[in-house]
C-alpha positions, 0 to 999 in steps of 0.5 A: 768451529770458526769464530768471527767478530761483528760490531753492531754500530751506534747508528743501529743501536739508535735506530732500534734494529740491534735485535733484527741484526742479531736475529738474522745471524741466529736464524742462519745457524750461527751460534753466539759465543759472546755478546756485550754492549760497550762504549768504544774508547779512543784507544780501542778505536785507534787500534781497531782502525789503525789502518785508517787513523791517518785518513782525513775521514777518521775523525768522522768515523771515530765520532760516529763509533762513539755516538752511542754504545756498540754491541760486540758479538762473537759468532761461530759456525762453519766458515763463519767469517765468509758466511757473515761477510756475505750476510753483511754485504759490501761496505757502501750500503747503497751498493749492498744487495737487497737481502744483506744486512746493509742492503736492507738496513742502511743507505750509507757508506759510513753509517753502515750498521755493522762491522764484520771481520774480513779474514780468519786472521783478523777475526782472531785478533779482533775477538781478542781485542773486544772479549776476554777469554772468560767472556766467550762460551763454548757450549753444545747447541741442541739444534746443531745436528739439524743445522748441518749435515752429518758429514759437516757436523763431524767436520766442524764440531 
C-alpha cells in the first residue's frame, strides 16, 4: 500500500473547508494512516521548501504557511501519490479543473489550499518530516474489499 502526504494549508483552515478536503480523500477510498494539526516552524519550512528558499516569493510563502496551523495527513491506497495529485489539481488554482480540490476551493496560485507530495520518493521523505513512526497507523479497513477488486486487493493489501 502506497503512502503520500498532504498538508491542508492555513488558508483552508481559516476558511473552514478542512473537513470538505479530508472527506474528498476518504470518499475516494484513501485511508488515513495519520493526521494531526500543527504550526510550521521556520526550520521545517526551510527544509520542506528548500528548493524555493532563495526565490523572491519565499517570504510570502513562509508567511502564508505560518498564518495558522496546517493539518498534516498521511494517506494510503493503491497508487496514492498519483491519485492524490490528480484529485488536488494543478498548483495554480485558476487553471485547476473543476472537480479537483484546487479547482473547486481556490482561485490562487499561492493560496491553493493543499500541498501534496509529487513523487513516491518525496512522499517517503515528507511523511518522515511531518510524522513520527508512532503517529502512523497500519490497520485493516472493513471496506477495502469493497473499494478494490479481488486482484487489486491481493496486490495492494
